[in-house]
N, C-alpha and C positions, 0 to 999 in steps of 0.2 A: 190390427189385422185385416187383411182383405180375404176374399174367399169369393169362387167361381160359383156364379148363380147355376151352373148347369149339372157339372160334378159334385159342386160342392166341397173343393178342398179348399183348405186354408194355408193362408200365403205370411209370413211374416217379413216379408221384405218389400216395405212399402215403393222401393222405386220402381215394382214388378205391374204390367198393367193387364197385361192377359196372362190366364190358362196356361202353363206348360203342358196338360195334357189334351186340351180341347180347343184352343185357343178365344175360349169367350172374354170377354172384359170382364177383368177382377171389379168387386164393389166392396167397400168398408165397412165392417163390421160385419152381424151373421144374416144368413137369409133364411126366410120361410121354410117351411116346408110345403109342396105344393097345396098340402090340406089346409095350412094355417093365412089368416089373412096377412094381406101385407099391410100391417098400420106404423111400421117406423119408419122413419122417412129415409133409410137406407138401404131399405129392404126392397128386392123387385120382383116383381109379380112374375109367373112362368111364361105371361104373354111377351110380357118385356125380356127377359131374361131371353127366352128363344131368339129373340132377333138381335142380339149385340155379339154377333160374330167378330174377328179380330181383323180389323182394316188390313189390305195386304200390302198399301203405298201410302205418301204422304196425304194425296190426291183423299182415297179411300177415307184417311183418320179424320179430314178436314169435314166428309160427307157425314161419318159415322157420328161426331160431335154436332153438326149442327142440323141435321135432318134425322127426325123421328120415323120409325117407321111407318107403315102404312097401315091405316086401321081401317074398321069397315065403317063406322061414323055411331051418331045413337049413344048409345048408355054403353055400349063397348069402350068408346073415347073417352067418354067424361070418367068410366072406371079408372081408367090408367092414366088417364092424363098428370094427375098430383103424381104417383109414383114417379110416371115418366120423367118428369123435372127434375125429381130430386135425382134421380139417376143422370141425366144428362148434366147437371150441375156438378154431380159427384168426378165425371167424366173431363167436362171442361177443367173442373180445380187441378183434377190427377194429370190432366195434359199439360198444365201451366210447370205444376209442379216436376214434373220431369222433365222440361223444358231448361226449366232452373236448374236441376240437378245435371243434365248431362253439361250444361256451361260450367258450373261450379267445379264439376269432375273433372273438366279437361276433355271428354272423351273426344275424338276425332275420329273413330270408327263410324262407319256406315253399321247399318241396321242387319239384322240377321235374316237371312231365308225365310220363306213361309213355313208355319208348321208341315203343312198341305203337302208340301214338295219335298221335303224332308226327312227322311226314315233314320233313326237310330236301333240298331239288331245288337241283342248282346251276344255273341258269340262262344263265350264261356261261361259259368259258373261257380267256379272253384272261389271265386276271391281272393288267388292268390296268384294270377299272372303277371307274369313281368314284361318285357318289351314285346316286339309285335310289328310282323310286315305281312301284307298280301304280296300274292302273284302278279307279274304283269297282266296275266287275264284275267282277274278274278276269282279263280277257283279254289285257289288255297289260302291259307294262313298259318305261319310255323310263329308260334310264342312262347316262350318261356314258362317254367311253371316253376313256383319257389314254393316250395315246403317245404323248409330245414334244409335239404337239400336243393341243387338246381337242375332242372330237365330241360330238353327241347321236345317241341311237339308239334305234330301238323294236323291242321283240322281242312275237311274238306268240306267247301261253305254248303252246297249242295245239299249235302247229304248227312251233314253235320257228323260223321266219324272221325274221330278223335286220335292219332297213330302217335306215340312216341316214338321218337327217331334217333335218340339220345340220351341214356338211362340217368336216374340222380346221382348227384357224386357232389362233392366238398366243393366246388368248384362255382365261380362266379362269372353269369355271361353279361357280355353285352349287350347292344341291339343287333340285330338282325336284318338282311338284304338279300332279298331273289336276283338272280343272273336273270340279263332281260330277256331269255330264251324261257325264263320260267323251269329250266332240269333243272338248278343248283341250287341251295342257302348257302350266303356266306356271312359268317357268325365270328363275335369276337368273346372270347372268356381267359379268365385269369386263374391263378389260385389264392386260395385265403391267403392276405396281407400281401398278395405279389402287389407290386406296383403296375406293371405294363401287361395290356394283353396280347394274344398272339390270334392272328386271323387262320382262322379253316375255311375248309368249304365241303361241303356234304349233298350228296345226291339228295332229290327233295321228299323222296319217300324212305331213305335213312341208306346205310351202306358205311364203305369207308372213309373216314374223314381223310383228306389232304390240307398238312399243315400249308400255308402260303407264307406269312409273314410272322417274323416273332418278334415285332413291337408296333402296335398299333393301339391308339387309345378313343378311336369313335369308329363305328360305324363306318362302310365304304359306302361310294357312290358310284356307278357306272358312265361312263360317257355312252353318248347316245348310239354309236357303232359297236357299244358291248366290249371293245378291245381293251380301255384302259379303267383302272380305277381311280380315286381320290380319298386320302383318309387325313387324319389329324395325327400326327405325334407331338409328347409331349417329354422331353428330356431336357435338362441342366438350364431352366429355367425359361425356355424356349416352348413356343409351339407351332409348329411348322404344318403349314398343309401340302401331304406328297401326292403326285402323281406316279403312277404305277402302272405295268403290265396286269391284265386281268389273274395273271398266276401269280402276280405278286411278284416277279421280278423287274428290272428295268427302274428303277425307281430317281426321280427328281423331285428338285425339291421348287414347289411352288412361289411358296410366299411364308415368309417367317416374322409372330410376333413375341415382343421379350415380354418377361417380369410375370406376375400372377394374371396380368390382363391378357384376353388374343384370343383365338379361333377355341371356340366352344368344342366339344369331344360326344355333343349329343346328335352331330350326323350333317354334314356337308348334303348338298344336292346339286349336281351335272346338271345345265341349262340344256332344254332340246335341241339348241342349236349349237350347242358344244362350245360356246365362245367364254362361258364363266361358269365358274363353281357359285354357290350359295351357302352361307352358313351362317350362325349366328355369333358374335361376337363380344367377347366381356369386354366394357370399358370405363374410364374413370376421365371427367372431365375437369374433376378438379374441386366439385360441387358432391361427389358421390359416385358409389359404383352402380353399373347399369349394363343393360345388354341391349345391341341391337342387331339388326339384319345387313350383311354387306355381301357384294358381291367381288369374287377376285376372277382380273383378266384372266385368263388360259394362256395367251402370248406371254404378255411380261411380267403377271405376277402385282398386277398397281389392286389396290383394294380401295371400293367405294362405296357408300352407304346407299341401302334400297330405304327410301323414307328416311325421317327424321323421328320419328316416334321413338324414347327410349323404355326399357322393360327392366320387369325386374329377373324376369328368365327368357330365354329361348330353347325351346325344344328342338327336334328333328326339322331341317327344312324339307322340304318337296314342291315340286314344279308342277304346275297344271302342262298336260301334254300340247298346247297353242304354244306356250312362255308367255302368256298376257301375263301370268301370277304365281304368285305362292301360297302355300299353306305351311302355317307350322303352327304348333301349343307354345302358348308365351302368356305371361303374368304383367298385368300393370306393374308400374313402381306402386309400391305400397301394399299391394293385395299379395294373397296368397293363394288365389285359385288359376290354376292356367286353364285359358281356353282356347278352343281353336279358332283360328282367324285364317281367313283370306287377306292377302295381297295385293293388289295389281302392280305389274310393273310397266316400267321402272320408276315412276312415280311414288311406289310403297304405300297406297293408299289402302287402310284394311277394314273390314268389317268381320266382326262376329258370326261364325257360325255355329259355336255353341253358347250358351247363356246361362247357366245355371250353377249351382253349388258343388256340383264335382268337378275333380283335379282332372286333366287330361296332360298326357305324356304318351312321346315316342308317336309319330306316323307313317301312314305307307301309303300309298295313292298308284290304282292300278294304270295301266298306260294309257288307257283313256281318259282319266282323269273322272271317272262316273259316280267310283267308289273309293272310298278310304277305310282302314282300321286304325284303332288309336286303344291306348290302354285309360280305361275311366275308372278314375277311384273317388270310391265316396267313401269318408272322413263323417265320424260321430265322436264327437268330443266336448264332456262336459266336466263340470266341476265338481268334485268330491269333498267328504271330511272324514277325519277318523280319531273324533275325540280324546280318546286314550290312545292312540296312535294303535290300534291293533284292526285286523279284517273283521273281527264280529263287530265294532264300532262304527263301519263306513257305513256313509250314509250319502245318497246324492243329492244335490243342493241345487242344481240345476238342471233344465229338460227341456235348453229352448231347441226346438228342432231348424234344422239347416242353420246352425251355429255353432261355429267353433270356440268355445269359452273358455276360457283360461289356456290355451294352446300356446301365444307367445307370451307368457308369465302371469303369474298369479303371486300374491303374498298376502300375510298376514297383517294386520296393524296394530300396536301397542294394544288398541282397547277391543282387540278381538274383531273386527270387521275383515272385511276381505276387498283386496284392489287385485283387480283381474283384466286381462286383455281378452275381448270381445271381438268374435268377425261376424258382420252383420250385413250383406249387402259388397262392396266392392272393397270396401277396407277396412282396418279394425280400428280401432279403437279403446282408451280405458273407461272401466267401470268401476263401481264401488258398491257393497252390497253388505248387509248383516251376515253375521256368523254362519246363521240358517239357513240363508238364503233370499231373505225376504229382505222388500224394501229394493229391487236394484235401481243404481243410478249411473247416468251416463254421466263421464268428465270431461270427456274431449269431443269435437266436433269435425276435427279435420286431421285424422287419423292418429295413433297413438301407440304404441308396443313397447314389449317388455318393461311394466312398469318395478318401481320398487320405493319402499315407504320409508323415509327416514325414522332413526330410532326413537326422536322424540314425536314424532306421531304428525308433524307441522305440514312436512311436505310430500309431494308425489315426486320421482324422476324419472321419467319416460325417453323413449325414443318417436320422432317425430322427422320423415325423410331423411334418414340416415344422420341427423344430430341430436345432440342430448337437451333436453328441457326440463325445466322443473318449473311445478305449479303448489299453488297450497292442496290441500287435502280435501277440500270441496271443490275444487275444479277452479277456481280463481287464479286470477294475477299468473299466466302461464309465462315465462321468462326463458328464451334461449341461452343455453349455457354453452355449447360448442357449434360449428359449422358443420362437422363430424362426428359420429360415432355411433356406437350400438352397443348392445346389452351391458347397460350401468350397474354400479351395486357402491354402497355408501358407506365410505368409512363408519365403525361406531362411534366415534365423535361426534356426527352428522355434520364434519366441515368439507369433504372431501366428495368426488364422484370419479372411483374409476372405470373406464371403458374402454373399447377396442375400436382400432381403426383397421379396417382391409383396402387402403390403398399401396398404389407404387410408391415405394421412399417412404410413408408413414406407417406400415404394418408395426402394429403391436399394442400395448397396455397405454394408457393414457389418464392421468389426474387433471380434476380441475375443480376450483371452488365452489361448492356447491350456492355461492352467490354471484360467480359467473367469473370472467379472468383471463390470464394467460394460462392454457393447458400446459401439462410438465410431461415431458414424453419418461416412459417408466422402462420400456423395453425396444429394440430394435431390430425382433423379428418375430416371426408370426406367433400369436399367442391370443388367446380369446377366455368367456364368458370367466372372466373376474370376479373373483368373490373374498373378500377383507376379511381375514382373522379378527375373532370376538376381541382379542386387543390392542388393535390396530397396528400389529407391529408387522403381519405377513401377508401375502397377495396368493392366493392359488389359482392356477387356469389351467386349460387344457391345450395342447400344442402338440404339433406335427415334426419329425424332423425329417420330413419330405412328405413330397407329393405321393398320396395313398399310403404312405406309411401307417400304421396305427397309430392312433392320440395315444399321450402321455398326461402325463398332472404333474405341474411344475410347481414351486413355494419359490418367490423372492422373496426379498425386504420389502417394505411399503416404498422404501427411498426409491426401491429399481433395481435393475441390473439381470445379471447371470441368475440362473437357478441354483438356490441353495443344496435345493431337494428334485428329484425327478424318481417318479411313480409310477411303475408300469402297471394299465389298467386295465382290469379284468375282462374275460372274453363277454362281451355283449355290449361294453361301455359303447354308446352313441349308436344303436341300435335299433332307434324306435323308427319306425317306418307309417306315424301319424302324419307326418308331411312330406316333401320330395327336396326340403333339403334335408341337414341335420343339425339344425342350430339346437334343437329342444332336447336332443339327446344327451348334452352338455353339461347339464345344468349342477353345478358344484353349490353344496353348504357346508360353511362349518359347524361341528355340535360345539355346544357350547364352553364345552372344558378347553378348544384350542387344539385339540391332538388327535382330533380324527376328521375325516371328510365324508359326507354323504353324498351319493349319486346314483345314477339311473342303470340300470343293469337289465335287458331285455334279452331275454335267451327263449326259442320257439313261441315267439310272439309273444310274450306275456315279459309283463316289466314290473322289477319289484326294487325298493330302495336296500341300498348297501352302505358298511361305511369302512372304510380303511383308516387303519393308523397312520400317521404321516412318519410315524419312525420307522416303518416297513413291516409291523406284525400282519396277520394272517385278515381278509377282509371278514365283515360279520352282516349277514343279510338281516335288515330291518322289518322288512314287511314278507308278509306269504302269500301275494295275491295270485292266483289262480287262471285268473281272465284278462283282458284287455291289456293297454299301452299304456305308459305315462309319459306325458308330453312335459309335463311342470311340475315343482311341486315345494313345498316350505315346512318350516319344521317350528314345531311350537315351541317355547322358552325351554322350555327343559330339555328340548333335544329330539323330540318323540316325533317322526313324519305322520303329519295328522293334516294336512292339506294340500289336494293334488286335483291336477286333470287329467283325465283317464277315458280311455276310447279305443277305438278299434278304425282298421281299413280293412276295406276291400275293393280289391283292383281283378278288372275283366274284361277282356280284350272285345270293343263293340266295332262293328260295321256303320258305317256312314253313309247313304246315297240321298240324291237328290238335293245337294248342297250346293250347285252353281245356279246363280242367277240365268 
C-alpha cells in the first residue's frame, strides 16, 4: 500500500508514484498524523511531505530525487535529516521499480500532462449516461441517457441546464455528432433486436426529426467544409467506409474491408485538411486479434497504419484542430480499462491523457481542440459467496479498492478454494484464495484471465495473450497449450480443453489435450463460451446467426459438428454492463444432472442466475438478487449458484480541458 502524505489517500497500485488528487509523491506504508512523531522509517514528517511535490518532467524528476529541500540548518536540519534520507531512498527505489515496470510492460507512450494543467469536470451525475458529443464552440453537450428506455438530452455547459430533446423509448442509440455550425445533431438509433442503425438529424434544442439514411453502423464525421459526411456500413461480411452528402444522399464507397475484421463502427474522423479519414481497424496478424489506428486516403481509398502499436480496443477517433495529432480512448493488449490517449501525426507516437482505474469510451473535441467530452465509466466488482445458494447467505469476501475481482473468471476448486481473475494495475492475473476470502495469493505474473480448474484439482487452465496455458494449482510449471484461444473449459475426465477462436478462417470451437498437442476443430462457424456437459458427451455454447442478431444457445456432440439443439435465450441474456465488452454476460454452466443450463440474466440493471431445461421447458430463476450485476459465477457440486463476481457500473459525461502540452 502507498499513501499520499498530504491528503492521506491510500493507493493499492504499487506502480503509481504520485497522488491523483494533489500530485504529491506517494510513500509506502502509513503516514502519521501531524501530531504523531515520525518514528517509522517509511513515515514522512509534515515538513518534508510539503516539499515533495510532483515533478513536471524528466529533469525535475532527477532534481526531486537527488536534491533534498532547503532547510534552515541547525536542529531543524538534524531533525528531518534521517526521515528525509529514508524518503529519498524510497523515491529512488520507486523510480527504479517504475523504470523496470515501464520496460517490462513495453509501454511506448509518453507521460500524461501535469495535473496542474488538466482539469476533469463531471457534467452529469445520473450514472446512466450513454454516448456524448460536444458542440464545436464548446457550449453544448448532447448525451444519451440509458434508464431502461433511452432518451436524448442536451446540456448547456455554462448554466448547467439539461433539456430532453427526444423522450424515452424502446430504442438503442448509437453515438452522436454536432454539425460543424453547431445547429444540428446527427445521431443513429435502431429498434431492439434490429441489425442496422438509421441516421437522423434534429435541431440542437429539439424539434422535428429528419431521417437521412436507413443503413448506417457508425457515427458520422464531417468534411472540413461541412458539405460531406463519412460513416461505416456493415453488410454481408463487409465493413465499408462510405462518403455521402451532408443530407445523406449521393453515396460513394471509399474503401471496403472483408470478414470479421475491418473498420470499427465506433466512429471515424475526417482530417482538418480533408485528405484522410482516420478510424480504428480490427485486425489479425496470425498471432491474435487486435485493433489499430489507420488513415484512409480520401482520393484513392488506400489504407495506411498510423503508428505501429496494437490495442485491445480503439474507440471513436478525433483530430486536433491543427492536424498535428489525434485523440481516442483505447486499451492496451491484455487490459480491460480504456484510457484517453493523444497520438502525434503521422508517426502515431502516443501519450496518455488519463491514467486511472476508470474506463473511458466515446469522445468528442471542440473546434479549437481546447476541450473534449468523454463518458467516464466507474466499475466496482467484488467476489461474493452464498454458501447455501440463497440471497440470505450472501457474503462479500473481497473488498479490494480499484480492483476488478473475478470479473473475467472465477471457479471453485474441488477442495473449496476460489481461483479467480483480478485486475490490479494495467493487466489481469490469476489468483487463488480460501473459500472465505482469506490468504489470497497471486499465481501468474505476466497476465492471466478466464481461469478454469481441472476436476481433480491438479491444474488451472487460463488465457495469456490470447492463447491457452496450463499451470499447476499452485502456479508452478506453466505450459502453453495453444497459440490462439480464449474462454476455455475442461472435460469432466480432465483430458481435454475446449476453447474458442475468433480469427478469420478459424472461427469456432476447438479442443486440445490438456498435455498439449495438435488442436482439433469442433465447429466451423462463429461460436463461443463453451461449457462441457457433466457426462462429457455434449458441449453447450452461445452463438449468433448474424451480426447484431440476438444470442442463442446451442448444443453439439463433444466430437463437434452442427448443433443438435438450438435454444432461444431469454430477454436479458448477455446484458451485463460491468464492462465494455459482452464476454462476461454469456457464461454458461451445466447443472449436475446434465438436463439444464445455468446462465446470467440482467434486467433493469440487476442480474440473477436462471436455468433452462435443454428439452425446451420453461426457464427457472435460481437467485433473487435485487441489486448489482453479475459478471461471472460458478455452481456448487449440488448445482446451486454459490460463487459470484458482482458489482455495478456508473457512467457519466465528463469535460476534459487543459490536456494539451
